[in-house]
C-alpha positions in Angstrom: -1.8 -68.3 36.2 -4.6 -66.7 34.2 -4.8 -67.9 30.6 -6.4 -65.9 28.0 -9.3 -67.6 26.3 -8.9 -68.4 22.5 -10.7 -66.3 20.1 -13.7 -67.8 18.7 -15.0 -66.7 15.3 -18.6 -65.4 15.5 -21.1 -66.8 13.2 -24.2 -64.8 12.5 -27.4 -66.6 12.7 -29.0 -67.8 9.6 -31.4 -65.5 8.0 -29.9 -62.3 9.7 -28.5 -59.3 7.8 -25.0 -58.2 8.6 -24.8 -54.9 10.3 -24.2 -52.0 7.9 -21.9 -49.2 8.6 -23.7 -45.9 8.1 -21.6 -43.1 6.7 -21.1 -40.1 9.0 -21.1 -36.7 7.3 -18.6 -34.3 8.4 -18.9 -30.6 7.4 -16.7 -27.6 7.6 -18.4 -24.1 7.8 -16.5 -21.9 5.3 -17.0 -18.7 7.2 -15.9 -20.0 10.4 -12.9 -21.5 8.8 -12.0 -18.2 7.3 -12.4 -16.3 10.4 -10.2 -18.7 12.5 -7.6 -18.5 9.7 -7.6 -14.7 9.9 -7.3 -14.8 13.6 -4.3 -17.0 13.4 -2.6 -14.8 10.9 -3.2 -11.6 13.0 -1.8 -13.4 16.0 1.5 -13.6 14.1 1.9 -9.8 14.3 4.0 -9.2 17.4 4.4 -6.3 19.5 8.0 -5.8 18.5 8.7 -6.5 14.8 12.5 -7.4 15.8 11.5 -9.9 18.4 9.3 -12.8 17.2 9.0 -14.0 20.9 7.3 -10.7 22.1 3.6 -10.9 22.9 1.0 -10.5 20.2 0.4 -6.9 19.1 -3.4 -7.2 19.1 -4.8 -7.9 22.6 -8.3 -8.7 21.6 -9.3 -10.5 18.3 -13.1 -11.4 18.2 -16.1 -11.5 15.8 -17.8 -8.1 15.4 -21.3 -8.2 17.1 -21.6 -4.7 17.7 -18.4 -3.9 19.7 -16.7 -1.6 17.2 -20.0 0.7 17.1 -20.3 0.8 20.7 -16.5 1.6 21.3 -16.5 4.6 18.9 -19.6 6.2 20.5 -19.1 9.4 22.6 -19.2 7.0 25.6 -17.1 4.0 25.4 -19.6 1.1 26.5 -16.9 -1.7 26.0 -14.6 -0.6 28.7 -13.3 -4.3 29.5 -11.9 -4.7 25.8 -8.1 -4.8 25.9 -6.5 -2.7 23.2 -5.2 -2.8 20.5 -8.3 -4.8 19.2 -9.4 -6.4 16.0 -13.0 -7.3 15.2 -13.9 -9.3 12.0 -17.1 -8.5 10.3 -18.8 -10.1 7.2 -20.7 -7.9 4.8 -22.5 -8.6 1.6 -22.4 -12.4 1.8 -23.9 -14.0 -1.2 -24.0 -17.5 -2.8 -23.8 -18.3 -6.5 -26.9 -19.7 -8.2 -25.2 -21.6 -11.1 -26.0 -25.3 -10.9 -22.4 -26.4 -11.5 -21.3 -23.9 -8.6 -23.4 -25.0 -5.7 -22.0 -24.1 -2.4 -19.7 -21.4 -3.7 -20.0 -17.9 -2.2 -18.6 -14.3 -2.1 -18.3 -11.9 0.6 -16.5 -8.9 2.0 -14.3 -9.6 5.0 -14.1 -6.5 7.1 -11.2 -6.3 9.6 -11.6 -3.5 11.9 -8.7 -2.6 14.1 -8.6 -0.1 17.0 -5.4 1.6 18.4 -5.3 3.5 21.7 -2.4 5.9 21.1 -3.1 8.9 23.1 -0.7 11.2 21.4 -1.9 10.2 17.9 -1.8 13.6 16.6 1.9 14.0 17.3 3.9 14.1 14.0 6.0 11.1 15.1 3.0 8.9 15.7 0.2 10.2 13.3 1.3 7.6 10.7 1.3 4.8 13.0 -2.0 3.4 11.7 -0.6 3.0 8.1 2.2 1.0 9.4 -0.3 -1.3 11.3 -2.4 -1.6 8.1 0.7 -2.7 6.3 1.5 -5.3 9.0 -2.1 -6.6 9.0 -2.2 -6.9 5.2 1.2 -8.6 5.0 0.2 -11.1 7.6 -3.2 -11.9 5.7 -1.1 -12.3 2.4 1.5 -14.5 4.0 -1.3 -16.7 5.5 -2.4 -17.8 2.1 0.7 -20.0 2.0 -0.5 -22.2 5.0 -4.2 -21.5 5.4 -6.5 -23.3 3.0 -9.6 -21.3 3.9 -7.9 -18.2 2.4 -6.6 -20.0 -0.9 -9.8 -19.4 -2.9 -9.6 -15.6 -2.9 -8.5 -13.0 -0.3 -7.7 -9.8 -2.1 -7.2 -6.3 -0.6 -10.3 -4.2 -1.5 -10.7 -1.1 0.7 -8.9 0.9 3.6 -10.7 3.5 5.5 -9.6 5.9 8.2 -11.9 7.4 11.2 -13.7 10.7 11.1 -13.5 11.1 14.9 -11.1 9.7 17.5 -12.6 9.7 20.8 -9.1 9.0 22.1 -9.2 5.8 19.9 -8.2 5.3 16.3 -10.6 3.0 14.5 -9.7 1.8 11.0 -11.0 -1.1 8.8 -9.6 -3.1 5.9 -12.0 -4.9 3.4 -11.0 -8.0 1.5 -12.9 -9.6 -1.4 -13.1 -13.3 -0.3 -14.4 -16.3 -2.1 -15.4 -19.3 -0.1 -16.7 -22.8 -0.9 -19.0 -24.9 1.3 -17.4 -28.5 1.5 -18.5 -31.6 3.1 -17.0 -35.2 3.5 -18.1 -38.7 4.4 -16.3 -41.0 6.9 -17.0 -44.4 8.0 -17.1 -46.0 11.3 -15.6 -49.5 11.9 -14.0 -49.4 8.5 -11.5 -52.2 7.6 -8.4 -51.5 5.6 -7.7 -53.5 2.6 -4.9 -53.7 0.1 -6.1 -53.8 -3.5 -4.3 -55.2 -6.5 -5.5 -54.6 -10.0 -3.6 -56.9 -12.6 -2.0 -56.3 -14.8 -1.2 -52.8 -13.5 -0.6 -53.8 -9.9 0.2 -57.2 -8.5 1.2 -58.8 -5.3 4.9 -58.6 -6.3 4.6 -54.9 -6.0 4.0 -55.0 -2.3 4.9 -58.5 -1.1 4.6 -57.4 2.6 0.8 -57.4 2.0 0.5 -60.8 0.5 -0.1 -62.6 3.7 -2.0 -65.5 2.2 0.7 -66.1 -0.6 -1.5 -65.4 -3.7 1.4 -64.7 -5.9 1.2 -62.7 -9.1 -1.9 -63.3 -11.3 -1.4 -64.6 -14.9 -4.6 -63.2 -16.2 -5.7 -60.5 -17.3 -2.6 -59.7 -19.2 -1.9 -56.1 -20.4 -3.1 -57.2 -23.9 -6.3 -58.4 -22.4 -6.8 -55.3 -20.2 -5.8 -52.5 -22.7 -8.1 -52.2 -25.7 -8.7 -49.6 -28.2 -12.4 -49.2 -29.5 -14.0 -46.8 -31.9 -16.3 -44.3 -30.6 -20.1 -44.9 -30.8 -21.3 -44.3 -34.4 -17.8 -44.2 -35.9 -16.9 -46.6 -38.9 -14.5 -49.4 -38.2 -10.9 -48.6 -38.4 -10.3 -50.8 -41.4 -12.9 -48.9 -43.7 
């Protein structure tokens, strides 16, 4: 039978410094998080409004790195793009310079969507883009309830129609967005501890954590912990 060896406490050699856990910085890119939030919101738009299980309406959602311009040329150079398509483009990205608002910025978020209805000039289909625009804006506004990246500000700013079709209908919707660069610190090999601060919290508040049986602390009392002092330079209260 194999027996497990007993655990032997480790003692560091005299004169050696204990190992320190260095903090690890974790950053979130505001522009990336905002784009991903918009992408998730647009994916909630379904091909059939009365069927939430139908495929997404937009077949392509991507960052705009020139596809929009190449598509609306006289010769479509993006033949492999599946339509309807959405391309997200940031314009006028700027950061605030006030010392108390470091890391805050403003930008215009441009959502360019392209439809491919060939009979777009028919009376029963010529207003389809307005319906799609309404669905896009509704999805973005609803996403504010569950997307933190859009909570700062994401307000409808502008809507534009195409001047030429090339058998495609290209539109864009602009939003004024505010964003904030954030960072956090996390520690590796951290050890959880339960903290009591008498007289405000004590071991009797969570006896399941009092493994060593400390019991409640008699000192300090609430009278010892809570004091009222005059502000600096103010005369005593009895004067």
